[in-house]
KOLFIRO-355255 format. One record per atom (N, C-alpha, C, O): atom name; residue in one letter; residue number from 1; x, y, z. Coordinates in Angstrom, 3 decimals, decimal comma. Layout:
<rs>
<r papa="CA" baba="A" zator="NUM" xx="X" yy="Y" zz="Z"/>
...
</rs>
This chain:
<rs>
<r papa="N" baba="X" zator="1" xx="0,825" yy="-1,180" zz="0,000"/>
<r papa="CA" baba="X" zator="1" xx="0,000" yy="0,000" zz="0,000"/>
<r papa="C" baba="X" zator="1" xx="0,876" yy="1,253" zz="0,000"/>
<r papa="O" baba="X" zator="1" xx="1,839" yy="1,351" zz="0,761"/>
<r papa="N" baba="X" zator="2" xx="0,535" yy="2,186" zz="-0,845"/>
<r papa="CA" baba="X" zator="2" xx="1,293" yy="3,425" zz="-0,966"/>
<r papa="C" baba="X" zator="2" xx="0,960" yy="4,366" zz="0,195"/>
<r papa="O" baba="X" zator="2" xx="-0,198" yy="4,489" zz="0,595"/>
<r papa="N" baba="X" zator="3" xx="1,974" yy="5,018" zz="0,721"/>
<r papa="CA" baba="X" zator="3" xx="1,763" yy="5,977" zz="1,791"/>
<r papa="C" baba="X" zator="3" xx="1,252" yy="7,294" zz="1,218"/>
<r papa="O" baba="X" zator="3" xx="1,424" yy="7,573" zz="0,032"/>
<r papa="N" baba="X" zator="4" xx="0,633" yy="8,086" zz="2,057"/>
<r papa="CA" baba="X" zator="4" xx="-0,050" yy="9,294" zz="1,601"/>
<r papa="C" baba="X" zator="4" xx="0,897" yy="10,298" zz="0,945"/>
<r papa="O" baba="X" zator="4" xx="0,538" yy="10,912" zz="-0,060"/>
<r papa="N" baba="X" zator="5" xx="2,081" yy="10,474" zz="1,488"/>
<r papa="CA" baba="X" zator="5" xx="3,027" yy="11,424" zz="0,916"/>
<r papa="C" baba="X" zator="5" xx="3,429" yy="11,057" zz="-0,502"/>
<r papa="O" baba="X" zator="5" xx="3,480" yy="11,914" zz="-1,385"/>
<r papa="N" baba="X" zator="6" xx="3,711" yy="9,791" zz="-0,711"/>
<r papa="CA" baba="X" zator="6" xx="4,066" yy="9,321" zz="-2,045"/>
<r papa="C" baba="X" zator="6" xx="2,921" yy="9,492" zz="-3,026"/>
<r papa="O" baba="X" zator="6" xx="3,134" yy="9,801" zz="-4,199"/>
<r papa="N" baba="X" zator="7" xx="1,701" yy="9,288" zz="-2,535"/>
<r papa="CA" baba="X" zator="7" xx="0,524" yy="9,458" zz="-3,383"/>
<r papa="C" baba="X" zator="7" xx="0,367" yy="10,919" zz="-3,793"/>
<r papa="O" baba="X" zator="7" xx="0,119" yy="11,209" zz="-4,963"/>
<r papa="N" baba="X" zator="8" xx="0,509" yy="11,841" zz="-2,842"/>
<r papa="CA" baba="X" zator="8" xx="0,404" yy="13,265" zz="-3,161"/>
<r papa="C" baba="X" zator="8" xx="1,481" yy="13,684" zz="-4,158"/>
<r papa="O" baba="X" zator="8" xx="1,218" yy="14,452" zz="-5,084"/>
<r papa="N" baba="X" zator="9" xx="2,686" yy="13,176" zz="-3,960"/>
<r papa="CA" baba="X" zator="9" xx="3,785" yy="13,496" zz="-4,879"/>
<r papa="C" baba="X" zator="9" xx="3,484" yy="12,977" zz="-6,280"/>
<r papa="O" baba="X" zator="9" xx="3,710" yy="13,678" zz="-7,266"/>
<r papa="N" baba="X" zator="10" xx="2,978" yy="11,762" zz="-6,368"/>
<r papa="CA" baba="X" zator="10" xx="2,659" yy="11,172" zz="-7,672"/>
<r papa="C" baba="X" zator="10" xx="1,611" yy="12,012" zz="-8,401"/>
<r papa="O" baba="X" zator="10" xx="1,742" yy="12,258" zz="-9,600"/>
<r papa="N" baba="X" zator="11" xx="0,580" yy="12,450" zz="-7,694"/>
<r papa="CA" baba="X" zator="11" xx="-0,467" yy="13,271" zz="-8,303"/>
<r papa="C" baba="X" zator="11" xx="0,103" yy="14,628" zz="-8,721"/>
<r papa="O" baba="X" zator="11" xx="-0,208" yy="15,128" zz="-9,802"/>
<r papa="N" baba="X" zator="12" xx="0,936" yy="15,219" zz="-7,867"/>
<r papa="CA" baba="X" zator="12" xx="1,562" yy="16,507" zz="-8,207"/>
<r papa="C" baba="X" zator="12" xx="2,376" yy="16,387" zz="-9,484"/>
<r papa="O" baba="X" zator="12" xx="2,260" yy="17,219" zz="-10,383"/>
<r papa="N" baba="X" zator="13" xx="3,192" yy="15,361" zz="-9,560"/>
<r papa="CA" baba="X" zator="13" xx="4,033" yy="15,169" zz="-10,741"/>
<r papa="C" baba="X" zator="13" xx="3,194" yy="14,847" zz="-11,975"/>
<r papa="O" baba="X" zator="13" xx="3,514" yy="15,292" zz="-13,077"/>
<r papa="N" baba="X" zator="14" xx="2,133" yy="14,082" zz="-11,797"/>
<r papa="CA" baba="X" zator="14" xx="1,244" yy="13,756" zz="-12,913"/>
<r papa="C" baba="X" zator="14" xx="0,616" yy="15,025" zz="-13,502"/>
<r papa="O" baba="X" zator="14" xx="0,342" yy="15,099" zz="-14,699"/>
<r papa="N" baba="X" zator="15" xx="0,395" yy="16,018" zz="-12,635"/>
<r papa="CA" baba="X" zator="15" xx="-0,179" yy="17,291" zz="-13,067"/>
<r papa="C" baba="X" zator="15" xx="0,891" yy="18,304" zz="-13,492"/>
<r papa="O" baba="X" zator="15" xx="0,590" yy="19,471" zz="-13,739"/>
<r papa="N" baba="X" zator="16" xx="2,129" yy="17,844" zz="-13,571"/>
<r papa="CA" baba="X" zator="16" xx="3,259" yy="18,676" zz="-14,014"/>
<r papa="C" baba="X" zator="16" xx="3,406" yy="19,944" zz="-13,163"/>
<r papa="O" baba="X" zator="16" xx="3,621" yy="21,040" zz="-13,681"/>
<r papa="N" baba="X" zator="17" xx="3,284" yy="19,762" zz="-11,864"/>
<r papa="CA" baba="X" zator="17" xx="3,440" yy="20,869" zz="-10,926"/>
<r papa="C" baba="X" zator="17" xx="4,750" yy="20,717" zz="-10,169"/>
<r papa="O" baba="X" zator="17" xx="5,069" yy="19,636" zz="-9,675"/>
<r papa="N" baba="X" zator="18" xx="5,496" yy="21,790" zz="-10,081"/>
<r papa="CA" baba="X" zator="18" xx="6,731" yy="21,749" zz="-9,303"/>
<r papa="C" baba="X" zator="18" xx="6,398" yy="21,958" zz="-7,829"/>
<r papa="O" baba="X" zator="18" xx="5,338" yy="22,475" zz="-7,477"/>
<r papa="N" baba="X" zator="19" xx="7,311" yy="21,552" zz="-6,999"/>
<r papa="CA" baba="X" zator="19" xx="7,140" yy="21,764" zz="-5,558"/>
<r papa="C" baba="X" zator="19" xx="7,090" yy="23,262" zz="-5,256"/>
<r papa="O" baba="X" zator="19" xx="6,352" yy="23,695" zz="-4,372"/>
<r papa="N" baba="X" zator="20" xx="7,877" yy="24,050" zz="-5,991"/>
<r papa="CA" baba="X" zator="20" xx="7,866" yy="25,504" zz="-5,796"/>
<r papa="C" baba="X" zator="20" xx="6,501" yy="26,102" zz="-6,125"/>
<r papa="O" baba="X" zator="20" xx="6,038" yy="27,006" zz="-5,431"/>
<r papa="N" baba="X" zator="21" xx="5,859" yy="25,607" zz="-7,171"/>
<r papa="CA" baba="X" zator="21" xx="4,532" yy="26,097" zz="-7,546"/>
<r papa="C" baba="X" zator="21" xx="3,529" yy="25,831" zz="-6,436"/>
<r papa="O" baba="X" zator="21" xx="2,757" yy="26,713" zz="-6,059"/>
<r papa="N" baba="X" zator="22" xx="3,542" yy="24,616" zz="-5,917"/>
<r papa="CA" baba="X" zator="22" xx="2,630" yy="24,262" zz="-4,833"/>
<r papa="C" baba="X" zator="22" xx="2,941" yy="25,116" zz="-3,603"/>
<r papa="O" baba="X" zator="22" xx="2,034" yy="25,627" zz="-2,948"/>
<r papa="N" baba="X" zator="23" xx="4,199" yy="25,261" zz="-3,305"/>
<r papa="CA" baba="X" zator="23" xx="4,630" yy="26,044" zz="-2,152"/>
<r papa="C" baba="X" zator="23" xx="4,112" yy="27,475" zz="-2,229"/>
<r papa="O" baba="X" zator="23" xx="3,583" yy="28,002" zz="-1,250"/>
<r papa="N" baba="X" zator="24" xx="4,261" yy="28,097" zz="-3,379"/>
<r papa="CA" baba="X" zator="24" xx="3,825" yy="29,486" zz="-3,542"/>
<r papa="C" baba="X" zator="24" xx="2,301" yy="29,602" zz="-3,465"/>
<r papa="O" baba="X" zator="24" xx="1,781" yy="30,543" zz="-2,866"/>
<r papa="N" baba="X" zator="25" xx="1,590" yy="28,653" zz="-4,068"/>
<r papa="CA" baba="X" zator="25" xx="0,129" yy="28,708" zz="-4,066"/>
<r papa="C" baba="X" zator="25" xx="-0,464" yy="28,464" zz="-2,680"/>
<r papa="O" baba="X" zator="25" xx="-1,480" yy="29,061" zz="-2,325"/>
<r papa="N" baba="X" zator="26" xx="0,159" yy="27,599" zz="-1,907"/>
<r papa="CA" baba="X" zator="26" xx="-0,359" yy="27,277" zz="-0,584"/>
<r papa="C" baba="X" zator="26" xx="0,276" yy="28,100" zz="0,525"/>
<r papa="O" baba="X" zator="26" xx="-0,153" yy="28,052" zz="1,678"/>
<r papa="N" baba="X" zator="27" xx="1,313" yy="28,860" zz="0,157"/>
<r papa="CA" baba="X" zator="27" xx="2,059" yy="29,637" zz="1,139"/>
<r papa="C" baba="X" zator="27" xx="2,630" yy="28,735" zz="2,237"/>
<r papa="O" baba="X" zator="27" xx="2,588" yy="29,063" zz="3,423"/>
<r papa="N" baba="X" zator="28" xx="3,161" yy="27,593" zz="1,804"/>
<r papa="CA" baba="X" zator="28" xx="3,830" yy="26,644" zz="2,694"/>
<r papa="C" baba="X" zator="28" xx="5,248" yy="26,448" zz="2,191"/>
<r papa="O" baba="X" zator="28" xx="5,497" yy="26,532" zz="0,988"/>
<r papa="N" baba="X" zator="29" xx="6,164" yy="26,193" zz="3,084"/>
<r papa="CA" baba="X" zator="29" xx="7,555" yy="26,019" zz="2,682"/>
<r papa="C" baba="X" zator="29" xx="7,744" yy="24,729" zz="1,881"/>
<r papa="O" baba="X" zator="29" xx="7,015" yy="23,752" zz="2,058"/>
<r papa="N" baba="X" zator="30" xx="8,734" yy="24,756" zz="1,006"/>
<r papa="CA" baba="X" zator="30" xx="9,044" yy="23,542" zz="0,240"/>
<r papa="C" baba="X" zator="30" xx="9,549" yy="22,451" zz="1,188"/>
<r papa="O" baba="X" zator="30" xx="9,324" yy="21,266" zz="0,944"/>
<r papa="N" baba="X" zator="31" xx="10,227" yy="22,843" zz="2,262"/>
<r papa="CA" baba="X" zator="31" xx="10,699" yy="21,876" zz="3,249"/>
<r papa="C" baba="X" zator="31" xx="9,522" yy="21,103" zz="3,839"/>
<r papa="O" baba="X" zator="31" xx="9,567" yy="19,878" zz="3,956"/>
<r papa="N" baba="X" zator="32" xx="8,479" yy="21,822" zz="4,207"/>
<r papa="CA" baba="X" zator="32" xx="7,298" yy="21,195" zz="4,787"/>
<r papa="C" baba="X" zator="32" xx="6,649" yy="20,252" zz="3,774"/>
<r papa="O" baba="X" zator="32" xx="6,290" yy="19,125" zz="4,116"/>
<r papa="N" baba="X" zator="33" xx="6,499" yy="20,705" zz="2,537"/>
<r papa="CA" baba="X" zator="33" xx="5,881" yy="19,873" zz="1,503"/>
<r papa="C" baba="X" zator="33" xx="6,735" yy="18,638" zz="1,192"/>
<r papa="O" baba="X" zator="33" xx="6,201" yy="17,547" zz="0,989"/>
<r papa="N" baba="X" zator="34" xx="8,048" yy="18,811" zz="1,154"/>
<r papa="CA" baba="X" zator="34" xx="8,939" yy="17,663" zz="0,924"/>
<r papa="C" baba="X" zator="34" xx="8,814" yy="16,658" zz="2,062"/>
<r papa="O" baba="X" zator="34" xx="8,804" yy="15,449" zz="1,831"/>
<r papa="N" baba="X" zator="35" xx="8,721" yy="17,155" zz="3,279"/>
<r papa="CA" baba="X" zator="35" xx="8,567" yy="16,261" zz="4,425"/>
<r papa="C" baba="X" zator="35" xx="7,282" yy="15,452" zz="4,313"/>
<r papa="O" baba="X" zator="35" xx="7,270" yy="14,253" zz="4,592"/>
<r papa="N" baba="X" zator="36" xx="6,205" yy="16,108" zz="3,906"/>
<r papa="CA" baba="X" zator="36" xx="4,939" yy="15,398" zz="3,723"/>
<r papa="C" baba="X" zator="36" xx="5,088" yy="14,354" zz="2,621"/>
<r papa="O" baba="X" zator="36" xx="4,687" yy="13,204" zz="2,799"/>
<r papa="N" baba="X" zator="37" xx="5,661" yy="14,745" zz="1,489"/>
<r papa="CA" baba="X" zator="37" xx="5,814" yy="13,810" zz="0,367"/>
<r papa="C" baba="X" zator="37" xx="6,704" yy="12,624" zz="0,719"/>
<r papa="O" baba="X" zator="37" xx="6,536" yy="11,531" zz="0,178"/>
<r papa="N" baba="X" zator="38" xx="7,649" yy="12,843" zz="1,626"/>
<r papa="CA" baba="X" zator="38" xx="8,546" yy="11,770" zz="2,052"/>
<r papa="C" baba="X" zator="38" xx="7,998" yy="11,006" zz="3,259"/>
<r papa="O" baba="X" zator="38" xx="8,671" yy="10,135" zz="3,810"/>
<r papa="N" baba="X" zator="39" xx="6,774" yy="11,339" zz="3,661"/>
<r papa="CA" baba="X" zator="39" xx="6,153" yy="10,718" zz="4,835"/>
<r papa="C" baba="X" zator="39" xx="7,057" yy="10,817" zz="6,061"/>
<r papa="O" baba="X" zator="39" xx="7,135" yy="9,897" zz="6,875"/>
<r papa="N" baba="X" zator="40" xx="7,731" yy="11,947" zz="6,171"/>
<r papa="CA" baba="X" zator="40" xx="8,607" yy="12,223" zz="7,311"/>
<r papa="C" baba="X" zator="40" xx="7,962" yy="13,321" zz="8,149"/>
<r papa="O" baba="X" zator="40" xx="8,158" yy="14,510" zz="7,897"/>
<r papa="N" baba="X" zator="41" xx="7,200" yy="12,907" zz="9,135"/>
<r papa="CA" baba="X" zator="41" xx="6,459" yy="13,854" zz="9,953"/>
<r papa="C" baba="X" zator="41" xx="7,181" yy="14,195" zz="11,251"/>
<r papa="O" baba="X" zator="41" xx="6,630" yy="14,878" zz="12,114"/>
<r papa="N" baba="X" zator="42" xx="8,414" yy="13,718" zz="11,386"/>
<r papa="CA" baba="X" zator="42" xx="9,141" yy="13,900" zz="12,643"/>
<r papa="C" baba="X" zator="42" xx="9,482" yy="15,361" zz="12,929"/>
<r papa="O" baba="X" zator="42" xx="9,577" yy="15,739" zz="14,097"/>
<r papa="N" baba="X" zator="43" xx="9,667" yy="16,184" zz="11,915"/>
<r papa="CA" baba="X" zator="43" xx="10,026" yy="17,585" zz="12,132"/>
<r papa="C" baba="X" zator="43" xx="8,870" yy="18,541" zz="11,867"/>
<r papa="O" baba="X" zator="43" xx="9,070" yy="19,754" zz="11,804"/>
<r papa="N" baba="X" zator="44" xx="7,667" yy="18,007" zz="11,713"/>
<r papa="CA" baba="X" zator="44" xx="6,497" yy="18,842" zz="11,469"/>
<r papa="C" baba="X" zator="44" xx="5,706" yy="19,002" zz="12,755"/>
<r papa="O" baba="X" zator="44" xx="5,800" yy="18,176" zz="13,663"/>
<r papa="N" baba="X" zator="45" xx="4,920" yy="20,084" zz="12,826"/>
<r papa="CA" baba="X" zator="45" xx="4,070" yy="20,236" zz="14,012"/>
<r papa="C" baba="X" zator="45" xx="3,113" yy="19,055" zz="14,126"/>
<r papa="O" baba="X" zator="45" xx="2,677" yy="18,504" zz="13,115"/>
<r papa="N" baba="X" zator="46" xx="2,799" yy="18,681" zz="15,318"/>
<r papa="CA" baba="X" zator="46" xx="1,916" yy="17,537" zz="15,514"/>
<r papa="C" baba="X" zator="46" xx="0,449" yy="17,958" zz="15,445"/>
<r papa="O" baba="X" zator="46" xx="0,113" yy="19,138" zz="15,541"/>
<r papa="N" baba="X" zator="47" xx="-0,391" yy="16,976" zz="15,279"/>
<r papa="CA" baba="X" zator="47" xx="-1,828" yy="17,181" zz="15,377"/>
<r papa="C" baba="X" zator="47" xx="-2,459" yy="17,954" zz="14,246"/>
<r papa="O" baba="X" zator="47" xx="-2,228" yy="17,681" zz="13,068"/>
<r papa="N" baba="X" zator="48" xx="-3,263" yy="18,927" zz="14,634"/>
<r papa="CA" baba="X" zator="48" xx="-4,138" yy="19,602" zz="13,676"/>
<r papa="C" baba="X" zator="48" xx="-3,388" yy="20,417" zz="12,629"/>
<r papa="O" baba="X" zator="48" xx="-3,903" yy="20,599" zz="11,526"/>
<r papa="N" baba="X" zator="49" xx="-2,198" yy="20,912" zz="12,930"/>
<r papa="CA" baba="X" zator="49" xx="-1,456" yy="21,683" zz="11,935"/>
<r papa="C" baba="X" zator="49" xx="-1,065" yy="20,812" zz="10,752"/>
<r papa="O" baba="X" zator="49" xx="-1,287" yy="21,188" zz="9,601"/>
<r papa="N" baba="X" zator="50" xx="-0,491" yy="19,664" zz="11,027"/>
<r papa="CA" baba="X" zator="50" xx="-0,080" yy="18,772" zz="9,950"/>
<r papa="C" baba="X" zator="50" xx="-1,288" yy="18,288" zz="9,164"/>
<r papa="O" baba="X" zator="50" xx="-1,226" yy="18,194" zz="7,938"/>
<r papa="N" baba="X" zator="51" xx="-2,370" yy="17,985" zz="9,836"/>
<r papa="CA" baba="X" zator="51" xx="-3,593" yy="17,574" zz="9,144"/>
<r papa="C" baba="X" zator="51" xx="-4,084" yy="18,699" zz="8,240"/>
<r papa="O" baba="X" zator="51" xx="-4,527" yy="18,442" zz="7,121"/>
<r papa="N" baba="X" zator="52" xx="-4,013" yy="19,930" zz="8,708"/>
<r papa="CA" baba="X" zator="52" xx="-4,432" yy="21,077" zz="7,900"/>
<r papa="C" baba="X" zator="52" xx="-3,540" yy="21,234" zz="6,672"/>
<r papa="O" baba="X" zator="52" xx="-4,033" yy="21,558" zz="5,592"/>
<r papa="N" baba="X" zator="53" xx="-2,230" yy="21,009" zz="6,822"/>
<r papa="CA" baba="X" zator="53" xx="-1,326" yy="21,096" zz="5,682"/>
<r papa="C" baba="X" zator="53" xx="-1,668" yy="20,033" zz="4,646"/>
<r papa="O" baba="X" zator="53" xx="-1,717" yy="20,321" zz="3,450"/>
<r papa="N" baba="X" zator="54" xx="-1,902" yy="18,823" zz="5,095"/>
<r papa="CA" baba="X" zator="54" xx="-2,242" yy="17,725" zz="4,183"/>
<r papa="C" baba="X" zator="54" xx="-3,577" yy="18,011" zz="3,501"/>
<r papa="O" baba="X" zator="54" xx="-3,727" yy="17,775" zz="2,303"/>
<r papa="N" baba="X" zator="55" xx="-4,526" yy="18,507" zz="4,246"/>
<r papa="CA" baba="X" zator="55" xx="-5,841" yy="18,849" zz="3,692"/>
<r papa="C" baba="X" zator="55" xx="-5,706" yy="19,933" zz="2,610"/>
<r papa="O" baba="X" zator="55" xx="-6,311" yy="19,827" zz="1,543"/>
<r papa="N" baba="X" zator="56" xx="-4,919" yy="20,962" zz="2,886"/>
<r papa="CA" baba="X" zator="56" xx="-4,706" yy="22,033" zz="1,912"/>
<r papa="C" baba="X" zator="56" xx="-4,043" yy="21,505" zz="0,645"/>
<r papa="O" baba="X" zator="56" xx="-4,425" yy="21,861" zz="-0,470"/>
<r papa="N" baba="X" zator="57" xx="-3,055" yy="20,662" zz="0,836"/>
<r papa="CA" baba="X" zator="57" xx="-2,332" yy="20,074" zz="-0,295"/>
<r papa="C" baba="X" zator="57" xx="-3,293" yy="19,230" zz="-1,135"/>
<r papa="O" baba="X" zator="57" xx="-3,291" yy="19,329" zz="-2,362"/>
<r papa="N" baba="X" zator="58" xx="-4,105" yy="18,412" zz="-0,491"/>
<r papa="CA" baba="X" zator="58" xx="-5,069" yy="17,572" zz="-1,209"/>
<r papa="C" baba="X" zator="58" xx="-6,082" yy="18,425" zz="-1,969"/>
<r papa="O" baba="X" zator="58" xx="-6,393" yy="18,137" zz="-3,125"/>
<r papa="N" baba="X" zator="59" xx="-6,588" yy="19,456" zz="-1,335"/>
<r papa="CA" baba="X" zator="59" xx="-7,537" yy="20,351" zz="-2,005"/>
<r papa="C" baba="X" zator="59" xx="-6,904" yy="21,014" zz="-3,217"/>
<r papa="O" baba="X" zator="59" xx="-7,535" yy="21,133" zz="-4,267"/>
<r papa="N" baba="X" zator="60" xx="-5,661" yy="21,443" zz="-3,074"/>
<r papa="CA" baba="X" zator="60" xx="-4,954" yy="22,077" zz="-4,185"/>
<r papa="C" baba="X" zator="60" xx="-4,848" yy="21,132" zz="-5,383"/>
<r papa="O" baba="X" zator="60" xx="-4,925" yy="21,558" zz="-6,535"/>
<r papa="N" baba="X" zator="61" xx="-4,671" yy="19,842" zz="-5,091"/>
<r papa="CA" baba="X" zator="61" xx="-4,552" yy="18,842" zz="-6,146"/>
<r papa="C" baba="X" zator="61" xx="-5,918" yy="18,319" zz="-6,614"/>
<r papa="O" baba="X" zator="61" xx="-5,992" yy="17,367" zz="-7,391"/>
<r papa="N" baba="X" zator="62" xx="-6,990" yy="18,949" zz="-6,133"/>
<r papa="CA" baba="X" zator="62" xx="-8,360" yy="18,551" zz="-6,479"/>
<r papa="C" baba="X" zator="62" xx="-8,672" yy="17,114" zz="-6,068"/>
<r papa="O" baba="X" zator="62" xx="-9,340" yy="16,376" zz="-6,792"/>
<r papa="N" baba="X" zator="63" xx="-8,175" yy="16,736" zz="-4,897"/>
<r papa="CA" baba="X" zator="63" xx="-8,447" yy="15,417" zz="-4,340"/>
<r papa="C" baba="X" zator="63" xx="-9,470" yy="15,559" zz="-3,221"/>
<r papa="O" baba="X" zator="63" xx="-9,704" yy="16,661" zz="-2,725"/>
<r papa="N" baba="X" zator="64" xx="-10,067" yy="14,468" zz="-2,832"/>
<r papa="CA" baba="X" zator="64" xx="-11,007" yy="14,459" zz="-1,715"/>
<r papa="C" baba="X" zator="64" xx="-10,189" yy="14,557" zz="-0,416"/>
<r papa="O" baba="X" zator="64" xx="-9,621" yy="13,568" zz="0,048"/>
<r papa="N" baba="X" zator="65" xx="-10,142" yy="15,745" zz="0,151"/>
<r papa="CA" baba="X" zator="65" xx="-9,305" yy="15,995" zz="1,329"/>
<r papa="C" baba="X" zator="65" xx="-9,702" yy="15,136" zz="2,509"/>
<r papa="O" baba="X" zator="65" xx="-8,834" yy="14,676" zz="3,252"/>
<r papa="N" baba="X" zator="66" xx="-10,992" yy="14,907" zz="2,702"/>
<r papa="CA" baba="X" zator="66" xx="-11,440" yy="14,067" zz="3,817"/>
<r papa="C" baba="X" zator="66" xx="-10,901" yy="12,649" zz="3,673"/>
<r papa="O" baba="X" zator="66" xx="-10,444" yy="12,050" zz="4,646"/>
<r papa="N" baba="X" zator="67" xx="-10,958" yy="12,122" zz="2,468"/>
<r papa="CA" baba="X" zator="67" xx="-10,446" yy="10,770" zz="2,217"/>
<r papa="C" baba="X" zator="67" xx="-8,942" yy="10,705" zz="2,425"/>
<r papa="O" baba="X" zator="67" xx="-8,435" yy="9,743" zz="3,003"/>
<r papa="N" baba="X" zator="68" xx="-8,229" yy="11,715" zz="1,961"/>
<r papa="CA" baba="X" zator="68" xx="-6,768" yy="11,752" zz="2,113"/>
<r papa="C" baba="X" zator="68" xx="-6,390" yy="11,809" zz="3,583"/>
<r papa="O" baba="X" zator="68" xx="-5,488" yy="11,091" zz="4,015"/>
<r papa="N" baba="X" zator="69" xx="-7,054" yy="12,642" zz="4,350"/>
<r papa="CA" baba="X" zator="69" xx="-6,744" yy="12,757" zz="5,782"/>
<r papa="C" baba="X" zator="69" xx="-7,031" yy="11,434" zz="6,493"/>
<r papa="O" baba="X" zator="69" xx="-6,281" yy="11,043" zz="7,387"/>
<r papa="N" baba="X" zator="70" xx="-8,084" yy="10,754" zz="6,116"/>
<r papa="CA" baba="X" zator="70" xx="-8,396" yy="9,463" zz="6,738"/>
<r papa="C" baba="X" zator="70" xx="-7,318" yy="8,419" zz="6,465"/>
<r papa="O" baba="X" zator="70" xx="-7,072" yy="7,543" zz="7,294"/>
<r papa="N" baba="X" zator="71" xx="-6,678" yy="8,513" zz="5,305"/>
<r papa="CA" baba="X" zator="71" xx="-5,607" yy="7,563" zz="4,992"/>
<r papa="C" baba="X" zator="71" xx="-4,425" yy="7,797" zz="5,899"/>
<r papa="O" baba="X" zator="71" xx="-3,418" yy="7,097" zz="5,794"/>
</rs>
């Protein structure tokens, strides 16, 4: 089973979007987005902040954010 970060990265790349583009549109650092894509949550804020970042990223990619957060 694919982890959520890898799935978001795959969709981003499929849509020919750079990490910088996503970063600028969401006003989130590329470091934070890379951490999510690498499923490395050790240096990210815990709880609702990280969930909000993932939700924003999913919405930006036109994905079902509720489903993504549940994964």
